[in-house]
VEXPAFI-489398 format. One record per residue (C-alpha): x, y negated, z; residue number from 1. Coordinates in nm, 2 decimals, padded with zeros to 4 digits. Example, Ala and Ser with C-alpha at 12.3 -4.5 7.8 and 13.67 -1.06 7.14 Angstrom:
# VEXPAFI-489398
+--------+--------+--------+-----+
!   east !  north !     up !  nr !
+--------+--------+--------+-----+
!  01.23 !  00.45 !  00.78 !   1 !
!  01.37 !  00.11 !  00.71 !   2 !
+--------+--------+--------+-----+
This chain:
# VEXPAFI-489398
+--------+--------+--------+-----+
!   east !  north !     up !  nr !
+--------+--------+--------+-----+
!  13.72 ! -09.30 !  13.90 !   1 !
!  13.55 ! -09.64 !  13.90 !   2 !
!  13.73 ! -09.74 !  13.58 !   3 !
!  13.62 ! -09.42 !  13.41 !   4 !
!  13.26 ! -09.49 !  13.51 !   5 !
!  13.28 ! -09.85 !  13.39 !   6 !
!  13.43 ! -09.73 !  13.06 !   7 !
!  13.14 ! -09.48 !  13.01 !   8 !
!  12.89 ! -09.75 !  13.08 !   9 !
!  13.05 ! -09.98 !  12.83 !  10 !
!  13.06 ! -09.71 !  12.57 !  11 !
!  12.70 ! -09.62 !  12.64 !  12 !
!  12.58 ! -09.97 !  12.60 !  13 !
!  12.79 ! -10.02 !  12.29 !  14 !
!  12.62 ! -09.71 !  12.14 !  15 !
!  12.28 ! -09.85 !  12.22 !  16 !
!  12.37 ! -10.18 !  12.06 !  17 !
!  12.48 ! -10.01 !  11.74 !  18 !
!  12.16 ! -09.81 !  11.73 !  19 !
!  11.94 ! -10.11 !  11.79 !  20 !
!  12.13 ! -10.33 !  11.54 !  21 !
!  12.10 ! -10.06 !  11.27 !  22 !
!  11.72 ! -10.05 !  11.31 !  23 !
!  11.65 ! -10.40 !  11.19 !  24 !
!  11.28 ! -10.46 !  11.11 !  25 !
!  11.20 ! -10.08 !  11.12 !  26 !
!  11.20 ! -10.12 !  11.50 !  27 !
!  10.85 ! -10.28 !  11.46 !  28 !
!  10.70 ! -09.96 !  11.33 !  29 !
!  10.62 ! -09.64 !  11.52 !  30 !
!  10.41 ! -09.42 !  11.29 !  31 !
!  10.25 ! -09.08 !  11.35 !  32 !
!  10.17 ! -08.87 !  11.05 !  33 !
!  09.91 ! -08.64 !  11.21 !  34 !
!  09.56 ! -08.77 !  11.25 !  35 !
!  09.41 ! -08.72 !  11.60 !  36 !
!  09.05 ! -08.74 !  11.48 !  37 !
!  08.84 ! -08.84 !  11.18 !  38 !
!  08.52 ! -09.05 !  11.17 !  39 !
!  08.29 ! -08.76 !  11.10 !  40 !
!  08.36 ! -08.63 !  11.45 !  41 !
!  08.13 ! -08.91 !  11.56 !  42 !
!  07.88 ! -08.85 !  11.29 !  43 !
!  08.01 ! -09.15 !  11.09 !  44 !
!  07.99 ! -09.16 !  10.71 !  45 !
!  08.33 ! -09.25 !  10.56 !  46 !
!  08.53 ! -09.24 !  10.24 !  47 !
!  08.89 ! -09.17 !  10.19 !  48 !
!  09.06 ! -09.46 !  10.01 !  49 !
!  09.37 ! -09.40 !  09.81 !  50 !
!  09.57 ! -09.66 !  09.62 !  51 !
!  09.92 ! -09.68 !  09.49 !  52 !
!  10.21 ! -09.92 !  09.56 !  53 !
!  10.41 ! -09.77 !  09.28 !  54 !
!  10.46 ! -09.42 !  09.13 !  55 !
!  10.62 ! -09.29 !  09.45 !  56 !
!  10.42 ! -09.45 !  09.73 !  57 !
!  10.05 ! -09.38 !  09.79 !  58 !
!  09.86 ! -09.54 !  10.08 !  59 !
!  09.56 ! -09.38 !  10.26 !  60 !
!  09.29 ! -09.57 !  10.44 !  61 !
!  08.93 ! -09.51 !  10.55 !  62 !
!  08.62 ! -09.69 !  10.46 !  63 !
!  08.37 ! -09.63 !  10.74 !  64 !
!  08.01 ! -09.72 !  10.66 !  65 !
!  07.77 ! -09.90 !  10.89 !  66 !
!  07.46 ! -09.70 !  10.99 !  67 !
!  07.24 ! -10.01 !  10.95 !  68 !
!  07.19 ! -10.27 !  10.68 !  69 !
!  07.54 ! -10.41 !  10.59 !  70 !
!  07.61 ! -10.77 !  10.68 !  71 !
!  07.98 ! -10.78 !  10.59 !  72 !
!  08.29 ! -10.56 !  10.55 !  73 !
!  08.58 ! -10.58 !  10.79 !  74 !
!  08.94 ! -10.51 !  10.68 !  75 !
!  09.12 ! -10.40 !  10.99 !  76 !
!  09.50 ! -10.42 !  11.01 !  77 !
!  09.61 ! -10.23 !  11.32 !  78 !
!  09.92 ! -10.26 !  11.54 !  79 !
!  10.26 ! -10.09 !  11.52 !  80 !
!  10.19 ! -09.75 !  11.67 !  81 !
!  10.02 ! -09.41 !  11.58 !  82 !
!  09.80 ! -09.43 !  11.27 !  83 !
!  09.44 ! -09.52 !  11.17 !  84 !
!  09.29 ! -09.23 !  11.36 !  85 !
!  09.39 ! -09.40 !  11.69 !  86 !
!  09.26 ! -09.75 !  11.60 !  87 !
!  08.92 ! -09.72 !  11.45 !  88 !
!  08.73 ! -09.59 !  11.75 !  89 !
!  08.75 ! -09.90 !  11.97 !  90 !
!  08.57 ! -10.10 !  11.70 !  91 !
!  08.30 ! -09.86 !  11.59 !  92 !
!  08.05 ! -10.07 !  11.79 !  93 !
!  08.08 ! -10.31 !  11.50 !  94 !
!  07.92 ! -10.05 !  11.27 !  95 !
!  07.60 ! -10.07 !  11.47 !  96 !
!  07.60 ! -10.45 !  11.42 !  97 !
!  07.60 ! -10.41 !  11.04 !  98 !
!  07.97 ! -10.42 !  10.96 !  99 !
!  08.15 ! -10.17 !  10.74 ! 100 !
!  08.51 ! -10.11 !  10.85 ! 101 !
!  08.80 ! -10.05 !  10.61 ! 102 !
!  09.10 ! -09.96 !  10.83 ! 103 !
!  09.44 ! -09.98 !  10.65 ! 104 !
!  09.71 ! -09.71 !  10.67 ! 105 !
!  10.06 ! -09.86 !  10.63 ! 106 !
!  10.35 ! -09.68 !  10.46 ! 107 !
!  10.45 ! -09.37 !  10.66 ! 108 !
!  10.14 ! -09.38 !  10.88 ! 109 !
!  09.91 ! -09.08 !  10.86 ! 110 !
!  09.88 ! -08.96 !  10.50 ! 111 !
!  10.04 ! -09.27 !  10.35 ! 112 !
!  10.38 ! -09.20 !  10.20 ! 113 !
!  10.69 ! -09.41 !  10.22 ! 114 !
!  10.82 ! -09.60 !  10.52 ! 115 !
!  10.73 ! -09.94 !  10.66 ! 116 !
!  10.96 ! -10.23 !  10.73 ! 117 !
!  10.94 ! -10.61 !  10.69 ! 118 !
!  10.90 ! -10.76 !  10.43 ! 119 !
!  10.81 ! -10.44 !  10.24 ! 120 !
!  10.49 ! -10.39 !  10.44 ! 121 !
!  10.34 ! -10.70 !  10.28 ! 122 !
!  10.30 ! -10.48 !  09.97 ! 123 !
!  10.06 ! -10.28 !  10.17 ! 124 !
!  09.85 ! -10.58 !  10.26 ! 125 !
!  09.86 ! -10.70 !  09.90 ! 126 !
!  09.75 ! -10.36 !  09.77 ! 127 !
!  09.46 ! -10.34 !  10.01 ! 128 !
!  09.35 ! -10.70 !  09.94 ! 129 !
!  09.34 ! -10.63 !  09.57 ! 130 !
!  09.15 ! -10.30 !  09.63 ! 131 !
!  08.89 ! -10.48 !  09.84 ! 132 !
!  08.85 ! -10.75 !  09.58 ! 133 !
!  08.77 ! -10.49 !  09.32 ! 134 !
!  08.57 ! -10.25 !  09.53 ! 135 !
!  08.39 ! -10.43 !  09.81 ! 136 !
!  08.08 ! -10.63 !  09.75 ! 137 !
!  07.95 ! -10.90 !  09.98 ! 138 !
!  08.12 ! -11.09 !  10.25 ! 139 !
!  08.45 ! -10.98 !  10.40 ! 140 !
!  08.62 ! -11.04 !  10.73 ! 141 !
!  08.99 ! -10.99 !  10.80 ! 142 !
!  09.09 ! -10.86 !  11.15 ! 143 !
!  09.45 ! -10.82 !  11.25 ! 144 !
!  09.56 ! -10.67 !  11.59 ! 145 !
!  09.90 ! -10.70 !  11.76 ! 146 !
!  10.16 ! -10.66 !  11.49 ! 147 !
!  09.87 ! -10.65 !  11.24 ! 148 !
!  09.78 ! -11.00 !  11.35 ! 149 !
!  10.13 ! -11.13 !  11.29 ! 150 !
!  10.15 ! -10.96 !  10.95 ! 151 !
!  09.81 ! -11.11 !  10.86 ! 152 !
!  09.92 ! -11.46 !  10.92 ! 153 !
!  10.26 ! -11.41 !  10.74 ! 154 !
!  10.08 ! -11.26 !  10.44 ! 155 !
!  09.78 ! -11.49 !  10.41 ! 156 !
!  10.00 ! -11.79 !  10.48 ! 157 !
!  10.22 ! -11.71 !  10.19 ! 158 !
!  09.93 ! -11.61 !  09.96 ! 159 !
!  09.67 ! -11.88 !  10.02 ! 160 !
!  09.48 ! -11.79 !  09.70 ! 161 !
!  09.36 ! -11.47 !  09.87 ! 162 !
!  09.20 ! -11.66 !  10.17 ! 163 !
!  08.89 ! -11.76 !  09.98 ! 164 !
!  08.80 ! -11.39 !  09.96 ! 165 !
!  08.73 ! -11.38 !  10.33 ! 166 !
!  08.48 ! -11.57 !  10.54 ! 167 !
!  08.68 ! -11.55 !  10.86 ! 168 !
!  09.01 ! -11.43 !  11.00 ! 169 !
!  09.03 ! -11.27 !  11.35 ! 170 !
!  09.37 ! -11.25 !  11.53 ! 171 !
!  09.37 ! -11.02 !  11.83 ! 172 !
!  09.67 ! -11.02 !  12.06 ! 173 !
!  09.92 ! -11.14 !  11.80 ! 174 !
!  10.26 ! -11.31 !  11.84 ! 175 !
!  10.42 ! -11.62 !  11.71 ! 176 !
!  10.76 ! -11.50 !  11.57 ! 177 !
!  10.94 ! -11.17 !  11.49 ! 178 !
!  11.27 ! -11.27 !  11.65 ! 179 !
!  11.10 ! -11.43 !  11.95 ! 180 !
!  10.88 ! -11.12 !  12.03 ! 181 !
!  11.19 ! -10.90 !  12.00 ! 182 !
!  11.37 ! -11.11 !  12.26 ! 183 !
!  11.06 ! -11.12 !  12.47 ! 184 !
!  11.00 ! -10.75 !  12.48 ! 185 !
!  11.37 ! -10.65 !  12.52 ! 186 !
!  11.42 ! -10.91 !  12.79 ! 187 !
!  11.19 ! -10.71 !  13.02 ! 188 !
!  11.43 ! -10.42 !  13.03 ! 189 !
!  11.74 ! -10.44 !  13.26 ! 190 !
!  11.93 ! -10.24 !  12.99 ! 191 !
!  11.79 ! -10.39 !  12.67 ! 192 !
!  11.80 ! -10.75 !  12.78 ! 193 !
!  12.17 ! -10.76 !  12.72 ! 194 !
!  12.11 ! -10.71 !  12.35 ! 195 !
!  11.79 ! -10.92 !  12.30 ! 196 !
!  11.97 ! -11.19 !  12.10 ! 197 !
!  12.20 ! -10.99 !  11.87 ! 198 !
!  11.91 ! -10.75 !  11.79 ! 199 !
!  11.67 ! -11.04 !  11.73 ! 200 !
!  11.91 ! -11.18 !  11.47 ! 201 !
!  11.86 ! -10.87 !  11.26 ! 202 !
!  11.49 ! -10.94 !  11.24 ! 203 !
!  11.31 ! -11.13 !  10.96 ! 204 !
!  11.41 ! -11.50 !  10.96 ! 205 !
!  11.17 ! -11.77 !  11.08 ! 206 !
!  11.04 ! -11.85 !  10.73 ! 207 !
!  10.77 ! -11.58 !  10.76 ! 208 !
!  10.70 ! -11.63 !  11.13 ! 209 !
!  10.33 ! -11.67 !  11.21 ! 210 !
!  10.40 ! -12.00 !  11.39 ! 211 !
!  10.55 ! -12.15 !  11.07 ! 212 !
!  10.27 ! -12.03 !  10.85 ! 213 !
!  09.95 ! -12.06 !  11.06 ! 214 !
!  09.89 ! -12.41 !  10.93 ! 215 !
!  09.86 ! -12.26 !  10.58 ! 216 !
!  09.55 ! -12.08 !  10.69 ! 217 !
!  09.24 ! -12.26 !  10.57 ! 218 !
!  08.96 ! -12.02 !  10.67 ! 219 !
!  08.78 ! -12.01 !  11.00 ! 220 !
!  09.01 ! -11.84 !  11.25 ! 221 !
!  08.92 ! -11.66 !  11.57 ! 222 !
!  09.19 ! -11.59 !  11.83 ! 223 !
!  09.15 ! -11.33 !  12.10 ! 224 !
!  09.40 ! -11.27 !  12.38 ! 225 !
!  09.40 ! -11.14 !  12.73 ! 226 !
!  09.57 ! -11.29 !  13.04 ! 227 !
!  09.68 ! -10.94 !  13.14 ! 228 !
!  09.85 ! -10.85 !  12.81 ! 229 !
!  10.19 ! -10.70 !  12.90 ! 230 !
!  10.29 ! -10.63 !  12.54 ! 231 !
!  10.25 ! -10.96 !  12.37 ! 232 !
!  10.21 ! -11.24 !  12.62 ! 233 !
!  09.91 ! -11.47 !  12.58 ! 234 !
!  10.13 ! -11.77 !  12.53 ! 235 !
!  10.19 ! -11.65 !  12.17 ! 236 !
!  09.82 ! -11.70 !  12.09 ! 237 !
!  09.82 ! -12.03 !  12.28 ! 238 !
!  10.08 ! -12.19 !  12.06 ! 239 !
!  09.93 ! -12.04 !  11.74 ! 240 !
!  09.59 ! -12.17 !  11.83 ! 241 !
!  09.73 ! -12.52 !  11.89 ! 242 !
!  09.90 ! -12.52 !  11.55 ! 243 !
!  09.60 ! -12.37 !  11.36 ! 244 !
!  09.37 ! -12.57 !  11.14 ! 245 !
!  09.00 ! -12.62 !  11.21 ! 246 !
!  08.76 ! -12.45 !  11.23 ! 247 !
!  08.91 ! -12.23 !  11.49 ! 248 !
!  08.79 ! -12.07 !  11.81 ! 249 !
!  08.97 ! -11.90 !  12.10 ! 250 !
!  08.83 ! -11.61 !  12.30 ! 251 !
!  09.03 ! -11.61 !  12.62 ! 252 !
!  08.99 ! -11.29 !  12.83 ! 253 !
!  09.13 ! -11.11 !  13.13 ! 254 !
!  09.20 ! -10.79 !  12.94 ! 255 !
!  09.51 ! -10.60 !  12.86 ! 256 !
!  09.67 ! -10.56 !  12.51 ! 257 !
!  09.40 ! -10.54 !  12.24 ! 258 !
!  09.15 ! -10.44 !  12.50 ! 259 !
!  08.93 ! -10.75 !  12.50 ! 260 !
!  08.67 ! -10.61 !  12.27 ! 261 !
!  08.61 ! -10.32 !  12.51 ! 262 !
!  08.39 ! -10.56 !  12.71 ! 263 !
!  08.03 ! -10.66 !  12.61 ! 264 !
!  08.07 ! -11.03 !  12.69 ! 265 !
!  08.36 ! -11.07 !  12.45 ! 266 !
!  08.19 ! -10.86 !  12.19 ! 267 !
!  07.89 ! -11.10 !  12.20 ! 268 !
!  08.12 ! -11.40 !  12.18 ! 269 !
!  08.30 ! -11.26 !  11.87 ! 270 !
!  07.97 ! -11.17 !  11.70 ! 271 !
!  07.83 ! -11.52 !  11.77 ! 272 !
!  08.13 ! -11.69 !  11.59 ! 273 !
!  08.13 ! -11.44 !  11.31 ! 274 !
!  07.76 ! -11.51 !  11.24 ! 275 !
!  07.84 ! -11.88 !  11.25 ! 276 !
!  08.15 ! -11.87 !  11.03 ! 277 !
!  08.02 ! -11.62 !  10.78 ! 278 !
!  07.66 ! -11.73 !  10.78 ! 279 !
!  07.53 ! -11.38 !  10.84 ! 280 !
+--------+--------+--------+-----+
C-alpha cells in the first residue's frame, strides 16, 4: 500500500512539473477578459484607446481625464492579474491632483486580443509608447506596478531613446529578475518548491532582468515598496535602488503589495518628488 501511495505521489509531482515547465513565461500572466467596472461609474470622463500591434492583434486601453487643470499624463502599466478595470481605481486620487491616467491593456487582458508572454509583451509597451508620443501633449510620467514595474525597466533599459519622453519613472513593488522571482514565489510552497529551479530555467534569461538593465535608466526614478509585501519581497527594490542611477528616491512603507499609495502620507511623498522631478 505504501509503495502504491508513494508511486502516486511521484506521478502527481511529475505531472505538476510537466505542466509548469510547459508554461514558460506565460506563467507570469493571469488575464481576465470581462471588465468589472468602467471609469464612468465614478463619473469620470474617459476615452477608449485602440491601437494595433499587427493586423491580428488589437490592444485596448483607457485614457482617464483629470477633473482639474492637467499637470501631466501618467502611463500606468499594471501587474500580472485581472485587467485594467481592476487597477485604475486605486490611483484615481491622482486625477484630483491634475494628472491624466492612461492605463494599458496587455494582450489577452480585457478587450485586447492575442495572448501575453515574455518577450512578446514588450510589443505592447512599444505600441503604447509610440501612441503616447503621437497623441499626448505635455509632460508624461511612467508608472509600473509589480510585473509592470519589471517590464518597464526591461523595456526602457533596452530602448533608452524613449526615456527622454518621460520626466520620471515610478516603480512600485517591482522585482529584480524573472528567474529569481519565480524561485522566490515557488519556494514558498511545500509542493512547488521542489520545482523552483527547473521551472525558473524556462523563464527569460538574465539579459533582460531589471537588475541588469536598471543602470541604463537615465531619468529620475522613484521606487516604492512595502515591508509587508508578501508577493514581491522588498529586497527586490532594495537591490534595484542601489544599482540605479541618480537622481533616484525610495519611498519605503509598511504596506502590502502595491498598497503603499492607499495611504495619504505616501501619496504626499510621491507628489512631492513628482513635482520636483517634473517641474510641475
